[in-house]
N, C-alpha and C positions, 0 to 999 in steps of 0.2 A: 249673151251666153253667161251662165253663172260661173263664178270663180270656184275652182275646186275647194278652196279653203272654206268658202261659205257653205258649200255642200257638206264638207266634213263636219263643220259646226252643226249644221242641221242634222247630219247623220248621227251625231251624239245624242240628239233628241229623238230622232225618228228611226233609229237603227238602220240607216242606209249605208251604202259603200260606193266607191267609184273605182273605175278601171283606168289605169295609166294610158297615156296616148299611145296608139299603135293600131294594128290591123284588127285586133279583136274587139275593140269598143271605142266609144267616144266619151267625152266628158259628160255629154248630156244623156248618156244611156240611162234608161229607167232602172229603178231598183230591181233586184233579182226576182222579186215576187210579181213583177209586171204591173204593179199599181202605179197609176199616174200620180206623181208627187204633187202636181198642182191641181189635179182633178178634184172634182167634188167628192167622189167616192174616197179618194185617198185622203182628202182633207177630213172627210167625215170619220174615216176609220183610223188612218195613220196618225193624223193629228190628235185624234181622240186617244188613240193608244199611247201616243207619246205623252199626252197630258197625263194619262193614267200612270204611265211609267214614272213620270216625274213625281206624281203624287205618291207612288210606291216608294220612290227614292226619298221623297220628303218624309214619308212614314218611316222609312228606315232610319232617317236622321233623327226623327222624333224618338224612335225606339231606342236608339243609342243614348239619347238624352235620358229616357226613362231608366235605361240600364245604369247610366251614370248616376242618376238619382238614387237608384237602388243601392249602389255601392256605398253611398254616404248614409244610408238609412241605418238606425241603430238596430242591434239584434232584437228579434221579436220578443224575447223573454226579458230584455233589459228593463229594470224598474225605472220609472220617471226620475229624472235627476233630482227634483225637489221633493220627492216622496219621502216621508219620515220612516225610520225603521219600523218594522212590524211590531216589535216589542218596545216601542218608545216609552221611556220613563216619564212620570208626571213632572210638571214644572218643579224646579228645585225649591222654590219658595212656597209651594202649596202647604197650607196649614194642615197639620194632622187632625184627625177627628178627635173630638173631646170624649174622654172616657169619664163617665159618671161613676163616682166612687160607690163601692159596695154592691151595686145591683147587677144582676145578669142582664144581658142585652134585651130580652123580651120585656123586662120590667123597667129598664132605663129609657122610658118613652115619655116625652112631655105631652101635656094635654093641649087642647085647642080652645078651651073655654075659660072664662074668668070667674073667680069666686071671691066673695067677701064673707069672712067668718065672724059672727058676733060672739058673745059669751056663750059657750056651750061645752059639752064634753064629747070625747071621742073614745070609743072602745075599739082597740086594735084587734081584739079577738073576733067580735061580731061584725066589725066594719060598719058601725052605726054611730050616729050622733045622738046625744041625749035630748036635744031639742029638734023640732021639725025643720030640718034643712034639706031642701030639694036641690040636688046637684044639677046645675045647668048642663045643657048639651056640651060635650067636649071636656067635661070634668068627670073623672072616675076615681073610685077608691077601691083598690084591689089587694088581694093577698099575694105577696111576691116572695122571691127567693134571693138571698144574698150570694155573692160569689163564694163565700165561705160555706154555703149550704144552710145558713140560718134563715129563719122566717122573718118577714118584715111586712108591714102594711104600707102601701104606696099610694099617695095622693097625686094624681096626674092633673096638672092645670097649665094654663098659659100665664096669666097674671093672678097673683094671690095677694089679698089684703086681709090681715088679721087685725080687726078693729077692737074686738073684745078679748076675753081670755079663753083660750082653747085648752082644756084640761085633758091630758092624754093618759089613758089607763089601759091595762091589758098586758098580755105577755109578749106581744110583738112590739119591736121598736117602730117608730114612725119615720118614713122617708117622704119628703115632698119634692117632686120633680116638676119644675116650672120652665116653660119655654120662653118666658119673658122676665118679669120682675116679681120679687117677693117683698112686701112692705109690712112690717110688724110694728104697729103703733100701740097695740094692746099687749098681749103676751101669749106665749106657749108654755104651759106648765106641765112638765113631765116629772115633777119632783115626787119623792116618796113622802108619806105622812105617817110617822111612827112605823108600825109593822107593815103597813100597806105599801108595796113598791110602786114606783112610777111606771109609765108605759115602756115595757121592754126591760125593766129592772127585775131583780131577783128578790124573793121573799126571805124572811129571817132564816139564817143558817143555810142559805142556798147560794149557788153561783160558783164559778171557777176559783174565785179568791175570797170565799166566805170567811167570816169570823167563826172560830170554834166556840162551842158551848162551854159554859163554866162548869166547874167540878165541885163536888162536895166531899167533905171528910168530917165525920162526926157531926159536931154542931156548927161547923164552919162552911160557908158557901162562898166560893170565889166567882167573880163575874165573868161573863162571856166576852170574847174578843170582838173588836170592830171589823167590819168588812173592808176589803181593799179593792182598789181599782187603779186609777192613775198614780196614786201614792198608797203606801201600805196602811192598813188599819192597825190599831195597837191593842195590846193584850188587856184582859181584865186584871183587877187587882189580885195580888198574892196575899195569902194568909200565912203568917209565920209562927203561929202559936205552937207551943211544944206538944199540946194534946192532939191537935188535928191540923197540921200544916197542909196547905194545898195551893197550887198555882192557878192563876186565872187562865181562861181560855186564850189561845193564841190569836193574834190579829191576822187577817188575810193579807196576802202579798200584793205587790203591784204588778201590772202587766208589762212594765219596762218602758224604756224610751222609744221614740220613733213614732211613725204614723200607724195607727191601728189598721188591721186588715179585716176587722169585723165591726159592724155597728152593734153595740152591746151595752146594756145598762150596768149599774153597779151591783156588787154582791151584797148580800144581807149580813147583818151583824149576828153574833152568836147569842143564843138564848141563855137565860139564867139557869142554874142547875136544878132548882127545886120545881116540882109540879104543885102549883097552888090552885085555889079556886079559879083565879085569873092568872095564868102563867105570865111571867115576865118574858116577853118576846123581844128578840133583837129588832133593830130598825131595818126596814126594807131598803133595797138599793134604789138609787135614782134611776130614772128612765133614760132613753136614748132617742135623740132626734137628729135627723140628717136633712139638710135643706140644700137643694141644687136650684140655681136660677141662671138661665143662659145669659141674661143681661146684667142684673144687679140684685143685691140684697140690701135692704135698708132696715135697720133696727133702731127705733126710737123708744120702743117698749122694752120687752125682756123675753129671753128664752131661759127656762129654768129646769134643772134636772138634779136637784140636791138629794142627798140621802136622808133617810128617816132617823129620828132619834130613838134610842132604846127605850122600851117601856118598863114599867114596874109591875110586880105581882101584888096580889091581894089575897087575904085569907091564908097566910102562910105560917101563922102561929109564931111570928118573931124570927123566922129564919128564911131569908131569901137574898141571894146575891143580885147584882145588877146585870143588865144585858148590854150587848155591844151595839154601837151605832152602825147604821147602814152606810155604805160608800156612795159617794156622788156618782152620777151617771155619765153620759157622753153627749156632747153637742158638737156637731160637725157641719160646717158651712162651706159650700163650694160655689163660687161665682167670680167673674172677672172683677167685679167691684163689690166690696163689702163696706158699708158706711153706716153712720149713725152714732149716737152717744147713749145707746141703751145698755142693757145688762145681759151678759152671758154668765150663768152661775151653775156650778156643779159641785158645791161644797159637801163635805161629809157630815153625817149626823153625829150628835153627841151620845155617849153611853149613859145609861141610867145609873142613878145612885142605888146603893144597897140598903136593905132594911136594917134597922138597928137591932142589936142582939137583946136577948132577954124577953120575958113575957110582956113587958110594956114597951118594946121597941117600936118605933114609928116607921112607916113605909118610906122607902126612898122616892126620889122624884125622877120623872122621865128626863131623858136628854132632849136637847132642842133639835128640831129638824134643821137640816142644812138650808139656810135661808136664801131667798132671792135678793141678796144684798152682799156687799163686800164686808161681811162680818162673820165671825167664828160661831159655830154652833157649840154652845157650852154643854158640858156633861151635867147631869142632874145631881143635886146634892143628896147626901146620904141621910137616912132617918136617924132619929134620936134613939138612944139606948145605951147599955153598958156592955161592950163599947158601942158607939154609934157606927152605923154603916159608912163606908167611904164613898166619895163622890165618883161619878163616872168620868171618863176621859173626854176631851174636846175633839170635835171633828176637824179634819184637815181643810185648809182654805188658803188662798193667796200665796201659795208656795210654802206655807207652814204645815208641817206634818201634824197628824193627829197625835194625841197623847194617851198614855196609859192611865187606867183608873188608879185610885189611891190604894196603897197597900196597908196591911195591918200587921203589927208585930205580935199581936196576941190573937187568941181565937175570936172569930167574928165573921162578918160578911163584908165583901168588897164589891165595888161597882164595876160596870162594864167599860170596855175600852172604846175609844172614839173611832169613828169610821173614816177611812181615807178619802181624799178628794178624788173627783172624777177626771174626765179627759175632755179637753176642748181643742178642736182642730179647725184651723182656718186655711182654706185652699183658695188662692186668688191668683190674679195675673198682675204683673208689675209690682208696685209697692203698695203697702197699706199705711197711709199717713197716720202717724200717731195722734194727730189733732182731730182726726175724723174716724177713729176706731171705737168699737164698742168697749165698755168696761168689762173686764173678764176676771173671774175667780173660779177655779184656781189659775194662777200664773206660774211660770210662763206657759202660754198656750203652745200647742204644737202647730207650727206653721209650715206651709209648703206652697210652691207655685205649681201650676199645671198647664 
């Protein structure tokens, strides 16, 4: 006989019950549904049902576990713990983009091809070279715009070598934008030559800081003033005679200290007051050149943007004052490394001397062009006569201001004033070792890091 406890345990599994001892049943009474507990049918159905019930219970247990897991699950919309903020800032030490000076974004683009330039000329108005130079793929020469709105010619290259002399002419300044290096073993010449300005410079009597023309009074002619730029130009000579006193033309002013906001050549010197068969024209302003190189600039040759010397007149019948010298232009270099022992020069031009008075007076002499050297451009000497014409003023260089032309205490003719020095800017990273820097005139150069 089975023990009631064993049946009870079994009953938990198979949903059975038992009746206590008494008249109404026995311990071995079959389940209420009449199934034989030990029978084949009961085993097939009851045990199977019990097994399924157990499985259901097991499933219930598992469901509870699933529910428990669900309790610990993070909210559906919670972001991943390690996810960065949506508007995460860039790394603190990320380098800012390089801003290429003067050029608007569409023109501040480097080239992808390399170029070597022999001795040739470049016209920034027509964007052509004077000799047959075929630009390789990835090198372009375009008309661009400065952030100031001014025009500029832009040469886009990767690596540039200037092995000869590149003479720059035309009304637009020249900007070179290189994605690699620029090496100048020859030279870039944007200097003026007497009345002809350099590339991007201004003609006689033109420009924002031009020299004023000379004046005439009776038989006396006073010279024109020198053009200004980085430093001022100076006046023409004054005539102090009692019969016809007259002051020389004023020199042009300076643009002031600090880093320029525009790439611009020097202003022209003032003309002489008389109109002769060949008028005495003021000197032209030196041109303007900007060079950007992403890696380095090496100058063992020269970059030149000097002002022009004042010219003299001819066929004036013994009466002609001198003309003012043109101002030096602008040279601007931007690169992490600027090396070499070459020259950067933007000296002012000298004023011309005046013609001597009287029927036999001799002509004055032209002023010197601002040289590609650490030397002053001298004013021209005056011509012979009674009285003789006075000499023109010297151009500015090496931190020395231009000078005024000579004055006369009596009636006669005076020379033109000297042109002011230009502007040279060096933009670099770190330091610029004095032992490995270019020689510069005028000085001090305007320097800045970027």
